[in-house]
Every structure is written in C-alpha cells, then in structure tokens.
C-alpha positions in Angstrom: -69.8 105.0 -71.9 -72.0 105.5 -68.8 -73.4 103.4 -66.0 -76.9 102.6 -65.2 -77.5 101.7 -61.2 -80.7 100.4 -60.2 -81.7 101.5 -56.8 -85.0 101.1 -56.9 -85.9 98.9 -54.8 -87.1 98.4 -51.1 -84.2 96.2 -49.7 -86.0 95.6 -46.7 -83.8 92.4 -45.5 -80.7 94.7 -44.7 -82.8 97.6 -43.6 -83.9 96.9 -40.0 -80.0 96.6 -39.1 -79.2 99.9 -40.3 -82.7 102.0 -40.3 -81.6 103.2 -43.8 -82.6 102.5 -47.4 -79.7 99.7 -48.6 -78.0 101.9 -51.3 -77.0 104.2 -48.5 -75.9 101.7 -46.3 -72.4 102.5 -45.4 -69.6 100.0 -45.8 -66.3 100.6 -44.8 -67.3 104.7 -43.9 -69.0 104.9 -47.8 -72.0 103.9 -48.8 -72.9 100.8 -50.9 -74.2 102.7 -53.8 -71.2 105.9 -54.0 -68.7 103.1 -53.1 -69.7 101.6 -56.7 -69.8 105.4 -58.5 -66.5 105.9 -57.2 -65.5 102.7 -58.5 -66.6 103.2 -61.7 -65.2 106.7 -61.8 -61.9 105.4 -60.8 -62.4 103.2 -64.5 -63.6 106.2 -66.3 -67.1 106.0 -66.3 -68.3 109.6 -65.2 -71.3 109.4 -66.8 -74.1 108.1 -64.3 -77.9 106.9 -64.5 -79.4 106.3 -61.0 -82.7 104.3 -61.5 -84.6 105.3 -58.3 -87.9 103.9 -56.9 -89.0 103.2 -53.2 -86.4 105.8 -51.5 -86.0 108.0 -54.5 -85.8 111.0 -52.6 -83.1 109.7 -50.0 -81.0 109.1 -52.7 -81.2 112.1 -54.7 -80.7 114.4 -51.5 -77.1 112.0 -50.5 -75.8 112.0 -54.0 -77.2 115.3 -55.7 -75.7 115.8 -59.2 -72.8 114.1 -58.8 -70.6 117.1 -58.5 -68.7 116.3 -55.4 -67.7 113.0 -56.5 -66.4 113.9 -59.5 -69.2 112.3 -61.7 -72.6 113.5 -63.8 -75.3 112.1 -62.3 -79.1 111.7 -63.9 -81.9 110.0 -62.1 -85.0 108.3 -63.5 -87.9 107.6 -61.5 -89.9 104.2 -62.4 -92.8 103.9 -60.6 -93.7 100.3 -61.5 -90.5 99.2 -59.2 -92.7 96.8 -56.9 -92.8 94.2 -60.2 -89.3 93.7 -60.7 -85.8 94.8 -61.2 -86.6 94.7 -65.2 -88.8 97.0 -65.1 -86.2 99.4 -63.3 -83.7 98.4 -66.1 -86.2 98.6 -68.6 -87.1 102.7 -67.2 -83.3 103.2 -69.2 -85.1 103.6 -72.7 -86.0 107.4 -71.4 -82.3 107.8 -71.6 -81.0 105.5 -74.2 -79.4 106.7 -77.0 -79.8 104.5 -80.2 -76.3 102.2 -80.8 -74.5 103.3 -77.4 -73.3 100.4 -74.9 -73.8 101.0 -71.3 -73.1 99.4 -67.7 -75.9 98.0 -65.9 -75.2 96.8 -62.2 -77.1 96.9 -59.3 -76.4 99.5 -56.5 -75.8 96.8 -54.0 -73.5 94.5 -55.6 -69.7 95.5 -54.9 -66.6 94.3 -56.6 -63.0 94.0 -56.3 -61.8 96.8 -58.5 -59.8 94.9 -61.0 -63.7 93.0 -61.7 -65.0 96.6 -62.9 -61.3 96.5 -64.9 -61.8 93.8 -66.6 -65.3 94.2 -67.3 -64.9 97.4 -68.5 -62.3 96.7 -71.1 -64.4 93.6 -72.1 -67.5 96.0 -73.0 -65.2 96.9 -76.7 -66.0 93.7 -78.1 -69.9 93.3 -77.3 -72.1 93.5 -80.2 -75.1 95.3 -81.0 -76.8 92.4 -81.0 -76.0 90.9 -77.8 -75.5 91.3 -74.0 -71.9 91.0 -71.9 -72.6 89.4 -68.6 -70.2 88.7 -65.3 -70.3 85.3 -64.4 -68.4 84.0 -61.7 -67.9 79.9 -61.9 -66.1 79.5 -58.6 -68.5 78.2 -56.8 -67.1 77.2 -54.1 -66.2 81.0 -53.0 -69.6 82.1 -53.7 -71.3 83.9 -50.9 -74.7 81.9 -50.3 -74.8 80.3 -53.4 -78.7 79.2 -52.7 -79.5 82.8 -53.1 -77.7 83.7 -56.3 -79.5 83.5 -59.9 -77.7 80.5 -61.5 -76.5 80.0 -65.2 -76.3 77.3 -67.2 -73.1 78.3 -69.5 -71.9 76.4 -72.8 -68.5 78.0 -73.7 -68.7 81.8 -73.5 -72.2 81.8 -73.6 -75.5 81.7 -71.1 -77.9 79.1 -72.5 -80.6 79.4 -69.0 -80.7 81.3 -65.7 -82.6 80.7 -62.9 -82.3 80.5 -59.3 -83.9 76.9 -58.9 -81.9 76.1 -62.1 -80.8 72.0 -60.9 -77.8 71.9 -63.2 -75.7 74.9 -63.4 -71.6 76.0 -63.9 -71.6 79.8 -62.7 -73.9 82.3 -61.3 -74.8 85.9 -62.4 -72.7 88.4 -61.0 -75.9 91.2 -61.5 -73.1 93.3 -63.8 -73.8 93.8 -67.5 -72.9 95.5 -70.7 -76.2 96.4 -72.0 -76.9 97.0 -75.3 -80.0 98.0 -77.7 -80.7 94.2 -77.7 -81.4 93.9 -74.1 -83.8 96.8 -74.0 -86.0 95.3 -76.6 -86.2 92.1 -74.6 -87.0 93.9 -71.7 -89.5 95.3 -73.8 -90.9 91.8 -74.8 -90.7 90.3 -71.4 -92.8 93.1 -70.0 -95.8 92.6 -72.8 -95.9 89.0 -71.6 -96.1 90.1 -68.0 -92.7 88.7 -67.0 -90.9 91.9 -64.8 -87.9 90.6 -63.9 -84.3 91.0 -65.4 -83.1 87.5 -65.9 -86.7 86.8 -68.1 -85.6 89.3 -70.3 -82.2 87.5 -70.8 -83.1 84.5 -70.5 -85.2 85.5 -73.9 -81.3 86.3 -75.5 -80.0 83.3 -73.9 -82.1 81.0 -76.5 -80.9 82.3 -78.8 -77.3 82.9 -77.9 -76.9 86.4 -77.6 -75.6 86.5 -73.9 -71.7 86.7 -74.1 -70.2 85.5 -70.6 -67.4 87.2 -69.3 -66.2 85.3 -66.3 -64.4 87.1 -63.1 -61.5 86.6 -61.4 -61.7 88.2 -58.0 -64.8 88.7 -55.2 -67.7 90.3 -55.3 -70.6 89.7 -53.0 -74.3 90.5 -53.3 -74.5 93.1 -50.1 -78.9 91.8 -49.5 -78.8 91.1 -45.2 -76.6 90.8 -42.6 -74.6 87.9 -43.3 -73.8 89.2 -46.5 -72.7 92.4 -45.5 -70.0 91.1 -42.9 -69.0 88.7 -45.3 -68.3 91.7 -47.8 -67.1 94.1 -45.5 -64.4 91.5 -45.0 -63.4 90.7 -48.5 -63.2 94.3 -49.0 -61.1 94.6 -46.4 -58.2 92.2 -47.1 -58.5 93.8 -50.7 -56.5 96.6 -49.0 -53.5 95.0 -48.4 -50.8 95.1 -51.3 -49.3 93.0 -52.8 -45.1 94.5 -52.0 -46.6 93.7 -48.6 -42.9 92.4 -46.6 -42.6 89.3 -45.0 -44.0 90.9 -41.0 -46.5 93.0 -42.6 -48.6 90.1 -44.0 -48.0 88.0 -41.1 -48.2 90.6 -38.1 -49.1 94.0 -38.8 -52.2 93.9 -40.8 -53.7 91.7 -38.8 -53.7 94.5 -36.2 -53.7 97.4 -39.0 -56.9 95.9 -40.5 -58.9 96.2 -37.3 -58.0 99.5 -36.9 -59.4 100.8 -40.1 -62.6 99.2 -39.8 -62.8 101.0 -36.3 -61.5 104.5 -38.3 -63.3 104.2 -41.7 -66.7 105.6 -40.7 -65.0 108.4 -38.8 -64.0 111.7 -40.8 -60.3 110.7 -39.9 -58.0 111.1 -43.4 -55.1 109.2 -44.1 -52.9 112.5 -44.1 -53.3 112.6 -40.4 -52.4 108.6 -39.6 -49.3 109.1 -41.3 -48.6 112.3 -39.2 -49.4 110.0 -35.7 -47.4 107.2 -37.4 -44.1 109.4 -37.3 -45.2 110.8 -34.1 -45.3 107.7 -32.3 -41.4 107.1 -34.4 -40.3 110.5 -32.7 -41.5 109.2 -29.4 -39.6 105.9 -30.1 -37.0 107.5 -30.9 -36.7 110.0 -27.4 -37.4 106.5 -25.5 -34.3 105.0 -27.3 -32.2 108.3 -26.8 -33.1 108.5 -22.8 -32.6 105.1 -21.9 -35.5 103.2 -21.9 -35.2 100.5 -24.6 -38.4 98.6 -23.6 -40.4 101.2 -24.5 -38.5 102.2 -27.6 -39.3 99.0 -29.0 -42.7 98.5 -28.4 -43.7 102.4 -29.8 -41.6 101.2 -32.6 -43.5 98.6 -33.5 -46.6 100.8 -32.9 -45.7 102.9 -35.4 -45.2 100.1 -37.9 -48.5 99.1 -37.3 -50.3 102.4 -38.1 -48.2 103.3 -40.6 -50.1 100.5 -42.9 -53.4 102.1 -41.9 -52.8 105.5 -44.1 -52.5 103.4 -46.8 -55.4 101.3 -46.1 -58.2 104.4 -45.3 -56.9 105.9 -48.6 -58.2 102.7 -50.4 -60.9 102.2 -49.2 -62.5 105.6 -49.2 -61.0 106.6 -52.4 -58.9 108.9 -50.6 -55.3 107.7 -52.4 -53.2 111.0 -53.7 -49.7 111.7 -54.8 -49.2 114.1 -52.2 -50.2 111.7 -49.3 -47.8 108.8 -50.8 -44.8 111.5 -50.7 -45.7 112.6 -47.3 -45.8 109.1 -46.0 -42.7 108.3 -47.7 -40.9 111.3 -46.7 -41.7 110.8 -42.8 -41.3 107.5 -43.2 -37.2 108.1 -44.0 -37.2 110.7 -41.1 -38.7 108.0 -39.1 -35.9 105.9 -39.7 -33.2 108.0 -39.3 -34.5 109.1 -36.0 -35.1 105.9 -34.6 -31.6 104.5 -35.7 -30.0 107.8 -34.5 -32.0 107.4 -30.8 -30.6 104.2 -30.6 -27.0 105.0 -31.3 -27.0 107.4 -28.8 -28.3 105.1 -26.5 -25.9 103.0 -27.2 -23.0 105.6 -27.1 -23.7 107.8 -23.9 -23.5 104.1 -22.1 -20.2 102.9 -23.3 -18.9 106.2 -25.2 -16.8 104.0 -27.7 -16.6 104.3 -31.3 -17.8 101.3 -32.1 -21.9 102.4 -31.4 -20.8 105.6 -34.0 -19.9 103.2 -36.8 -22.1 100.7 -36.2 -25.1 103.5 -35.9 -23.0 104.7 -39.5 -23.6 101.7 -41.3 -27.2 100.9 -40.2 -27.9 104.8 -40.8 -26.7 104.5 -44.5 -28.4 100.9 -45.4 -32.1 102.2 -43.8 -33.3 103.9 -46.9 -31.4 101.3 -49.5 -34.8 99.4 -49.9 -37.0 102.1 -50.8 -34.5 103.8 -52.7 -33.8 100.7 -54.8 -37.8 99.9 -55.1 -38.4 103.5 -56.8 -35.0 103.5 -58.7 -36.0 99.8 -60.6 -39.9 101.7 -60.7 -38.6 104.6 -62.5 -36.0 102.3 -65.2 -38.2 99.8 -65.6 -41.9 101.1 -65.9 -42.7 98.7 -63.2 -42.9 97.5 -59.7 -40.2 95.6 -58.0 -42.2 93.3 -55.5 -39.9 91.6 -53.1 -41.8 88.5 -52.4 -41.6 88.4 -56.5 -38.1 89.2 -57.3 -35.9 88.6 -54.3 -35.8 84.9 -54.4 -34.1 83.5 -50.9 -33.3 87.4 -49.8 -37.2 87.9 -49.4 -36.6 86.3 -46.1 -34.3 88.7 -44.8 -36.1 91.8 -42.4 -34.7 94.4 -44.5 -37.5 96.1 -45.8 -39.0 98.4 -43.5 -41.6 96.4 -41.5 -38.7 94.0 -40.8 -36.2 96.6 -39.8 -38.9 97.8 -37.5 -39.3 94.5 -36.1 -35.6 94.2 -35.3 -36.2 97.6 -33.6 -38.9 96.3 -31.2 -37.0 92.8 -30.6 -33.8 95.1 -29.7 -35.9 97.6 -26.9 -38.0 94.3 -25.5 -35.3 92.1 -24.8 -32.4 95.4 -24.6 -30.2 94.0 -26.9 -30.0 97.5 -28.8 -26.3 97.0 -30.2 -27.2 93.9 -31.3 -29.9 95.0 -33.0 -28.0 97.6 -35.0 -25.3 95.4 -36.0 -28.3 93.1 -37.4 -29.9 96.4 -39.0 -26.4 97.4 -40.9 -26.0 93.9 -42.2 -28.9 92.7 -43.4 -30.1 96.6 -45.3 -26.7 96.2 -47.2 -26.9 92.4 -48.2 -30.1 93.1 -49.7 -29.0 95.9 -51.6 -26.1 93.9 -52.7 -28.4 91.2 -54.2 -30.4 93.7 -55.7 -27.8 95.3 -57.5 -27.0 91.8 -58.8 -30.2 90.9 -59.3 -31.0 94.2 -61.6 -27.9 94.2 -63.5 -29.4 90.3 -65.2 -32.4 92.4 -66.8 -31.1 95.7 -67.6 
C-alpha cells in the first residue's frame, strides 16, 4: 500500500511564525511532512506520493527522492491547488493503479503512532466501492473544535460532513483509505465545480460508502500557532513509556521533557546523551567516595533525569536503535555499581567497619535485579513486565532505577548514606522475592 500526502496549499496562518512552507515547519526537530513520512515508514509504508503546489520546489528540495528517509517518494504537481484540496487529491489519479487502496492524509495533520497503526490495519477490510475515514468522537478532547470538519455519524458510517453542521457526533481527522470510489466521486464533484475533498466525500456518504474508523489517541491539525503548541505538548507527553516508575512519572519526566524540548531542534544524538548521563553518575560516585555526599546525591538525581532524555529524543526523532538500547542498559548497570561502590567507600573510610562492606555488597547485588527480572520475563513470556500493572502493592517500593537514584539523592542531601544503602539493600531484594512469587503463578 502507498500513501498520498497533500502538501499543495499555502498554509498562510502558520507561515508568518516560521517563515517557511507549512509542511516544512519543524516540530521537535523534524518537519511536519517528514514526521508523517517517518511514521508511515515505521508501519511498513515506504511508497509515498506527495501532491505539491504552492511550495513544490522547496518541498522537493528538502525531501528529495526519500532515500535518506528510507522510503521512495514521487511528486505530482497540482497547478490548480488554489481551488481546493479536492483538486490535490484528484491529482493522484495520474499515479493510481486500478484496484489499489491508498492512504490519503494531510501533510500537516500529526497523529500518535498507534492511530496510524490501527488505521492501516483496518484498511485491509475496506471494499472497492467505499472509503474509510478516521473520525474522532471524543469531542471534549478535540483541539479547536470550531475549525474541524464535523460528521453526522450513524453507527460506523458517515451520513454528512461539514464545518457548520448543527448536529454532529464526531469530527473528521483528515485521514482516509482511498479507493477508485473516492477518485470517481472527486471527478463528479469537480464537474459540478465543487473543489473541496469534503464535497466528494459527502457524495459517497449519501449512499453509505464512507465507513468510519474511530480513533483512540491524540491527533492535531497543525494550522496555526496555537495548534502547533498544542501538538508539541501532546507529542512530548506521548514520549513517556508505560513502564516508567513512580519517581519518573511524578518528578523526572517533568524536567526531562523540558530538556528534550530544548535539545530536539539540535543535532545531538541519543547515544551522546546516554554517555552524558553516565559521566554524571561517575562524577556522583567520585563525590560520594571523596566525602561530599551532598554533591554526589544531587548529581545522581541529575543523571537519573538526563537518563530519560536519551529515550525521549530517540522516540521523538525516530532514532531508536537496538544498539542504543543496549548501550543505555550497560552504562546504567555500570553507573549503578559505581555509585554504590562510591557510597560504600565513603562510609567505610569514616568507620573502617565490616558492616559498611556487607551492606554495600547487599545493595550492589540487589541493584541489577529489577532490570534483570524484567528482561528475563520479557524473553520467557513474550511480553514486557510493566511494574505499574504487575507489581501490585510492590509498585510503591522505590526499587526500580528511578526510585533507587532518588533514595541515593536523599541519602546524599541528608548525609544519611548508611541508611540509604540499607534501604537499597532491603527494597531491591524484597521486590525480587515478590516478583519471583508472582511469576511462579504465571509459568
């Protein structure tokens, strides 16, 4: 299946804020149209047709053949782009092969990845004499509802579309699965001098040929500065993985997402951020060992915050890699070991007692158990272990990495390093014991 992106319009409402064609406006470091292309590629669509018009040369110069993005891009120029987006959609007839289905979307509509994934899966069931339209019926969450194209829906079909419908129960997301039925309807609408895509869709709706796919997730039509800011906010929120621990959710992400927003427009790579986080951990360990627990604790927590940025940048800019995940995991383990060793040495150098070594050893053994268990569980069960879902009351134990580093920070700030090491030793082994008992009932 190929995708058709409409990028022919002028986009005058957003251009003054960025001084560039709207499809090329960067969102977290990636132009809108590029972000859609990369999202499509992620879900297996690598053949892209871009309908250009007003800023065709600029868009072609930026995207090229698509080779750098891992896709194949062809361009169709629509000289009549001023008439309406129906003319741009109809321009695709020059590339259309009889019987094929295609994804039709606007270059400036941004969707959460799960929306496109489910929509592409639903495309397989679309019949040749109908089209599929993504619709949102969660009207209370729709941004700028007044500017949206409204839909009067009856069960899974659209009966009427329009911006000024007095009665509606869903809105058009600007995402279609097109067939020959859509191109034929566009031809009929244009013959009547009706040049909007909505005009052609309404013709099909009258005969129950517009099937609706109700989305579950967030999407935004990036049309002006307000919608741009709203989309940026939603996109940042979508970078938070469900496996986050409590400290990450309530504290770390509030800061790491701000850092990600600042770094996304730069050329910094996720692996560079991973290395930066490790160096902060190394410095924290050195301060603990040298008898400066306050600096050690603060740096440990800062490393925990920065540790979330590498994954956020990777997901925001489609830079995730297996090696990046491996590097992050290995350096995290080294960092944990060095921190506990630094704390233990700092305690031992003051007391010269064997208790410090025993407690430090217990904390050192327990530190990698959380990650080790989750990785072994995933490998054996074929699904991730989500602490928030599987840990029950134990999810409140700060035994995951974000919680452990928070305890280390408190131990440093309050100058209670021995107490922090004892707590780390107890909660890590307690969590491991609970998880083993839980897993036994599943296997």
